[in-house]
C-alpha positions in Angstrom: 107.0 94.8 225.9 104.2 93.0 224.1 101.5 94.9 225.8 103.0 98.3 225.2 103.5 97.5 221.6 100.1 96.1 220.7 97.8 98.1 223.0 95.3 100.2 221.0 95.7 103.9 221.6 93.4 106.5 220.2 95.3 109.3 218.4 94.9 112.9 219.7 92.4 115.2 217.8 93.9 118.0 215.7 93.0 120.5 218.6 94.7 118.3 221.2 97.7 117.8 219.1 98.0 121.7 218.5 98.0 122.1 222.5 100.7 119.3 222.8 103.0 121.0 220.1 102.4 124.5 221.6 103.0 123.7 225.2 106.2 121.6 224.5 107.6 124.1 221.9 107.2 127.0 224.4 109.5 125.2 226.8 112.1 124.9 224.1 111.8 128.6 223.3 112.2 129.3 226.9 115.3 127.1 227.1 117.1 128.9 224.3 115.8 132.4 225.3 117.7 131.8 228.7 120.9 130.8 226.8 121.0 133.6 224.5 120.0 136.2 227.1 123.1 135.0 229.2 125.4 135.0 226.2 124.3 138.4 224.9 124.5 140.3 228.2 127.9 138.6 229.1 129.4 139.9 225.9 128.5 143.5 226.9 130.5 143.1 230.1 127.5 144.0 232.3 127.4 140.8 234.1 131.1 140.6 234.6 131.2 144.1 236.2 128.2 143.5 238.3 128.8 140.0 239.8 132.7 139.6 239.9 135.4 141.4 241.6 136.7 144.2 239.5 140.1 144.4 241.3 141.0 140.7 241.0 141.5 140.0 237.4 142.4 136.3 238.0 139.4 135.5 240.1 137.1 137.5 237.8 138.4 135.6 234.7 138.0 132.3 236.5 134.5 133.1 237.7 133.4 134.4 234.3 134.7 131.2 232.6 133.0 129.1 235.2 129.7 130.8 234.8 129.7 130.3 231.0 131.0 126.7 231.2 128.9 125.4 234.2 125.7 125.3 232.2 127.3 123.2 229.5 129.0 121.0 232.0 125.9 120.1 233.9 123.6 119.5 230.9 124.7 115.8 230.5 124.1 115.4 234.4 120.7 116.9 233.9 120.0 114.5 231.0 120.9 111.6 233.3 118.8 112.8 236.3 115.7 113.9 234.4 116.0 111.0 231.9 115.8 108.6 234.8 112.8 110.4 236.2 111.2 110.8 232.7 111.4 107.0 232.2 110.3 106.1 235.7 107.7 108.6 236.5 106.6 110.0 233.2 107.2 112.6 230.5 104.6 115.2 231.6 105.7 115.7 235.2 109.4 115.6 234.5 109.3 118.4 232.0 107.0 120.3 234.4 109.9 120.1 236.9 112.5 121.2 234.4 110.6 124.2 233.1 110.0 125.3 236.7 113.6 124.9 237.7 114.7 126.8 234.6 112.4 129.7 235.1 113.1 130.2 238.8 116.9 130.0 238.1 116.8 132.5 235.3 114.8 135.0 237.1 116.9 134.5 240.1 120.0 135.8 238.2 118.1 139.1 237.7 117.4 139.3 241.5 120.8 138.7 242.9 122.6 141.8 244.3 126.0 142.7 242.8 129.4 142.1 244.1 129.6 145.6 245.4 126.6 144.8 247.8 127.2 141.2 249.0 130.8 140.5 247.9 131.9 137.0 247.0 128.4 135.6 247.7 127.3 137.2 244.4 129.5 135.0 242.1 128.8 131.9 244.3 125.0 132.4 243.8 125.3 133.0 240.1 127.3 129.7 239.7 124.6 127.8 241.7 121.9 129.2 239.5 123.9 128.4 236.4 124.2 124.8 237.7 120.4 124.6 238.1 119.9 126.0 234.5 122.3 123.3 233.2 120.4 120.6 235.0 117.1 121.9 233.7 118.4 122.2 230.2 119.5 118.6 230.3 116.0 117.5 231.0 113.9 119.8 228.9 114.6 119.0 225.3 114.3 115.1 225.7 110.9 115.5 227.5 109.4 117.9 225.1 110.6 116.1 221.8 109.5 112.6 223.3 106.1 113.9 224.5 105.3 115.3 221.0 106.7 112.2 219.2 104.7 109.8 221.3 101.6 111.7 220.7 102.1 111.8 216.9 100.0 109.6 214.5 101.3 107.6 211.6 103.7 109.5 209.4 103.4 112.8 211.3 106.2 112.6 213.9 108.8 114.5 211.8 106.4 117.4 211.0 105.1 117.5 214.6 108.5 117.5 216.3 110.0 119.9 213.8 108.3 122.6 215.8 110.5 121.7 218.8 113.5 122.2 216.6 112.2 125.5 215.1 111.7 126.7 218.7 115.5 126.7 219.2 115.5 129.6 216.6 112.5 131.1 218.3 114.4 131.4 221.6 117.2 133.2 219.7 114.7 135.6 218.1 112.8 136.3 221.4 116.1 137.0 223.2 117.1 139.6 220.7 113.7 141.2 220.8 113.5 141.4 224.6 117.1 142.7 224.8 116.8 145.4 222.2 113.3 146.4 223.5 114.5 146.7 227.1 117.6 148.6 226.1 115.7 151.0 224.1 113.0 151.5 226.7 115.3 151.7 229.7 118.4 153.4 228.0 119.0 155.7 231.0 118.8 152.8 233.5 120.2 150.1 231.5 123.7 149.9 233.0 122.3 150.3 236.6 119.4 147.8 236.6 117.7 147.8 233.1 119.7 144.7 232.1 117.8 142.7 234.7 114.5 143.0 233.0 115.3 140.3 230.3 116.1 137.8 233.2 112.9 138.8 235.1 110.9 138.4 232.0 111.4 134.6 232.4 108.8 134.7 235.2 106.2 135.6 232.5 107.4 132.8 230.2 107.3 130.3 233.1 103.7 131.3 234.1 102.5 130.8 230.5 104.4 127.5 230.1 103.0 126.1 233.3 99.5 127.2 232.4 99.7 125.4 229.1 101.5 122.3 230.3 99.2 121.6 233.2 96.5 121.1 230.6 98.4 118.2 229.1 97.7 114.6 229.9 100.6 111.9 230.1 102.0 110.5 226.9 99.9 107.6 225.7 103.1 105.4 225.1 104.2 105.9 228.7 100.8 105.2 230.1 100.7 101.9 228.2 104.1 101.0 229.6 103.1 101.9 233.1 99.8 100.0 233.0 101.6 96.9 231.7 104.1 97.1 234.6 107.0 97.4 232.1 108.8 100.6 233.2 112.6 100.2 233.5 114.0 99.5 236.9 117.1 101.6 236.2 116.8 103.5 232.9 120.4 104.8 233.0 122.0 101.4 233.4 119.6 99.9 230.8 120.4 102.5 228.3 123.9 101.0 228.2 123.0 97.3 228.6 119.9 97.1 226.4 120.8 94.9 223.3 122.0 97.1 220.4 121.8 100.4 222.4 125.5 100.9 222.6 125.9 101.4 218.9 122.7 103.5 218.8 124.1 105.8 221.6 127.4 106.1 219.7 125.7 107.0 216.5 123.3 109.4 218.3 126.3 111.3 220.0 129.0 111.3 217.3 126.9 111.1 214.2 123.7 113.0 215.0 124.1 115.4 217.9 127.7 116.5 217.3 127.1 117.2 213.7 123.8 119.1 213.9 124.8 121.2 216.8 128.0 122.6 215.3 126.1 123.5 212.1 123.4 125.3 214.2 125.9 127.1 216.3 128.0 128.1 213.3 124.9 129.4 211.4 123.9 131.6 214.4 126.7 132.1 216.8 129.6 132.3 214.4 127.8 134.5 211.9 127.0 137.0 214.7 130.5 137.0 216.2 132.0 137.1 212.6 129.9 140.3 211.7 130.6 142.1 215.0 134.2 141.1 215.2 136.5 140.8 212.2 133.9 142.4 209.8 133.3 145.4 212.2 129.7 145.5 211.6 127.7 147.6 214.1 126.4 145.3 216.9 122.7 146.5 216.6 122.7 146.1 212.8 124.3 142.6 213.1 121.7 141.5 215.7 119.0 142.7 213.5 120.4 141.0 210.5 120.8 137.7 212.1 117.5 137.9 214.0 115.6 138.7 210.8 117.4 135.9 208.9 116.6 133.5 211.7 113.0 134.4 211.6 112.9 133.8 207.9 114.8 130.6 208.3 112.3 129.0 210.6 110.5 127.5 207.6 113.4 125.2 206.8 113.1 123.3 210.1 109.4 122.7 209.5 110.0 121.7 205.9 112.7 119.2 206.5 111.0 117.7 209.5 107.8 117.2 207.4 110.0 115.9 204.4 111.6 113.3 206.7 108.1 111.7 207.1 108.1 111.0 203.4 111.6 110.2 202.6 113.0 109.0 205.9 115.2 110.7 208.5 118.7 109.6 207.4 118.6 111.1 203.9 118.1 114.8 204.7 120.8 114.7 207.4 123.4 112.9 205.3 122.9 115.3 202.4 122.9 118.2 204.8 126.2 117.2 206.1 127.7 116.7 202.7 126.5 120.1 201.5 127.8 121.8 204.6 131.3 120.5 203.8 131.0 121.9 200.3 129.3 125.3 201.1 130.4 126.5 204.5 133.5 128.4 203.4 131.9 129.9 200.3 128.9 131.1 202.3 131.1 132.9 204.8 133.3 134.3 202.1 130.1 135.8 200.6 129.0 137.2 204.0 132.5 138.7 204.7 132.7 140.4 201.2 129.3 141.9 201.6 129.5 142.8 205.3 132.5 145.2 204.9 133.7 145.5 201.3 136.2 148.1 202.2 137.9 146.1 204.8 137.8 142.9 202.7 139.4 144.8 199.7 142.0 146.3 202.0 142.9 142.9 203.4 143.3 141.5 199.8 145.0 144.7 198.4 147.4 145.2 201.4 147.9 142.0 203.3 149.6 142.1 206.6 152.6 139.9 207.2 154.4 139.6 210.5 157.8 138.0 210.5 160.3 137.3 213.2 161.9 134.7 215.5 159.6 132.8 217.9 156.5 134.1 216.2 153.8 132.5 218.3 150.8 133.8 219.9 148.9 132.7 223.0 145.4 134.1 223.1 145.1 133.3 226.8 148.2 135.0 228.0 147.7 138.4 229.7 150.9 139.7 228.0 152.8 137.8 225.1 156.3 136.9 226.2 157.9 137.6 222.9 158.0 140.9 220.7 156.5 139.0 217.7 153.6 137.6 219.8 152.9 141.1 221.0 152.4 142.2 217.4 150.1 139.3 216.7 148.2 140.3 219.8 147.9 143.8 218.5 146.4 142.6 215.1 144.2 140.0 216.6 142.5 142.5 218.9 142.1 144.9 216.0 140.5 142.1 214.0 143.0 142.5 211.2 143.8 139.4 209.3 147.6 138.4 209.2 150.0 135.8 208.2 153.3 134.9 209.9 156.7 134.1 208.5 159.8 132.9 210.2 162.7 135.4 210.0 165.9 136.3 212.0 164.6 139.9 212.7 161.2 141.3 213.7 159.3 143.2 211.0 155.8 144.0 209.6 154.8 144.5 206.1 151.6 146.0 205.0 150.8 145.8 201.4 154.5 144.9 200.7 155.6 148.0 202.6 158.1 147.2 205.4 157.5 149.0 208.6 160.5 150.4 210.3 158.4 151.5 213.4 156.1 148.9 214.8 154.7 150.9 217.6 150.9 150.8 218.0 150.6 154.4 216.9 152.6 153.8 213.7 150.7 150.6 212.9 147.4 152.4 213.4 148.6 155.1 210.8 149.9 152.5 208.3 146.6 150.6 208.4 144.6 153.8 207.8 146.9 154.6 204.9 146.5 151.1 203.4 142.7 151.6 203.6 141.8 149.5 206.6 138.8 151.3 208.1 138.3 149.8 211.4 135.3 151.9 212.4 131.9 150.0 212.9 129.8 150.0 209.7 126.3 149.3 208.6 126.3 147.6 205.3 124.3 149.0 202.4 120.8 147.5 201.7 122.0 145.5 198.7 124.8 144.0 200.7 122.4 143.2 203.7 120.3 141.3 201.1 123.4 139.2 200.1 124.2 138.5 203.8 120.7 137.5 204.6 120.6 135.2 201.6 124.0 133.5 202.7 122.6 133.1 206.3 119.3 131.6 204.9 121.5 129.1 203.1 123.2 128.2 206.3 119.8 128.0 208.0 118.7 125.5 205.3 121.7 123.4 206.1 120.8 123.5 209.7 117.2 122.8 209.0 118.1 119.6 207.0 120.3 118.2 209.7 118.3 119.5 212.7 114.6 119.4 211.6 114.2 115.6 211.5 116.3 114.8 214.6 113.6 114.9 217.5 111.6 112.3 215.7 114.7 110.3 214.7 116.1 110.2 218.2 112.8 109.1 219.7 112.4 106.4 217.1 115.9 105.2 217.6 115.4 103.9 221.2 112.9 101.6 222.9 110.1 103.3 224.9 111.0 102.1 228.4 114.4 103.9 228.2 113.7 106.5 225.6 114.0 109.5 227.7 117.5 108.6 229.1 118.8 107.0 225.9 117.8 110.1 223.8 118.8 112.8 226.3 122.3 111.6 227.3 124.0 111.6 223.8 122.0 114.7 222.8 123.2 116.9 225.7 126.8 115.6 225.5 126.9 116.5 221.9 125.2 119.9 222.1 126.9 120.7 225.4 130.5 119.9 224.4 130.9 119.8 220.6 128.5 122.7 220.3 128.9 124.6 223.7 132.7 125.0 223.2 132.5 125.8 219.5 132.8 129.7 220.1 135.8 129.2 222.3 137.6 126.8 220.1 136.8 128.6 216.9 137.8 131.9 218.2 141.1 130.4 219.5 141.9 129.1 216.0 141.2 132.5 214.5 143.3 134.3 217.0 146.3 131.8 216.6 146.2 131.9 212.9 145.2 135.5 212.1 142.6 134.2 209.6 139.0 135.3 210.3 137.7 132.2 208.4 140.1 129.6 210.0 137.6 128.8 213.0 135.3 127.2 210.5 137.7 124.3 210.2 136.4 123.1 213.6 132.9 122.9 212.1 134.3 121.1 209.0 136.1 118.4 211.1 133.1 117.7 213.3 130.7 117.6 210.4 133.0 115.2 208.5 133.2 112.8 211.5 129.5 113.0 211.9 128.9 112.4 208.2 131.1 109.2 208.3 129.4 108.0 211.6 126.0 108.6 210.3 126.5 107.1 206.8 128.0 104.0 208.5 125.9 103.5 211.5 122.5 105.1 211.2 119.7 102.7 210.3 116.7 104.3 208.9 113.9 104.5 211.4 110.3 103.6 210.8 108.6 107.0 210.1 105.4 105.6 208.7 104.1 104.1 212.0 103.3 105.9 215.3 105.6 105.3 218.3 104.0 102.4 220.1 107.1 100.5 221.3 
């Protein structure tokens, strides 16, 4: 690749670079806007009631799980498909296709009639559109990140690509703003059709994205490769056969993508579900707290991306992983204590212990087979922490007081007497400040591990196969390690009765990522532009 490496290429002007960053970042905001809109509205039950058969619980559950999982499942396939096209045809035109596919699929969800109108065709169409979204997601990030990195001048790639990383948070913030605004403006029509507006808003985002991206020229690095006749014949195959790339792919997947994504998902997803679930915080208040904290935390992604231009990419990531292992539990303890002090005090003062034979709980079962499991199901759905003990007879103690009657009505009364207030709360202002500070600390950890990553992944791989080699491990890591974090962590919480137990999933993945990164990641060359 001598010509591509040595060809002189004029660096873009400051004005041109601003356009490159803005147009590329908008696509990432769009990507995550779609993701959070789907997740937010699915949690309300509106999508399930609209698109799935209400009378067939088995089919409804299968369809609901499929629509959630299909996007994650198809992201790696999208990475393979669009990575191939990006390395063969160019960066610009590939991410024009991905943004268009994403926009049309997202808006399409808002236009599909419900199950009551068209029957089984409704969930089928939803799944097809989710497949399109998953494919588009698999191609969007790699294209945007590489495009910005390949335009960046000497010692600036970390700073420039950090705006791509910050755009992930921007998508989360935008989704909250649009949902809350639409729900407020269309309160009377929300359940009937108002919920469709956030999906249809994607048409506006698509129009703006296309208008900006059509102004862009092709990446200078790809143009040099194409002019030299050095584009890869089969980028997918070469990603696995190029000398040294096997180890790089392994490190990118298990050391970089897996670690950064579980920290990010935990700092946003887990905090929000933790506040609205076990901590019983009002949903709107929790969304505003998380959204406001995310907005303030944007600065960390920019800061650590810029810092990596000076100290290297590896150091902030490794230090961020190590600090996450030390601080994750204490930060969540701080959030829990501040979010609902009365509930936290009750759990400490009057712990719940369920004892009995065969005391196991299956969160996926429609009805627990054993009486002890039924009690665990009761406490789990209430969001009350509990511990279990093996015993010959079934019993429940609350604050050391043995319950003779374990009916739901008796347990409700006993919990109230013990000080368990399970009504939704809005924390006082001073406590909200504590929560925000704890979330900002989590955002700083996410910024340290995520901010430098777009530049790092672009620098890890040779230019002729960069799109494929970068996208494949990134989307496997984010799609599976991160995408299934909510399910796995909530399962652990439900099985253990400990609202903090789900954090162990994050701890295990980050520990693995720390070992792999410390062992296998070679520092990339941040002080020269991408010309290879």
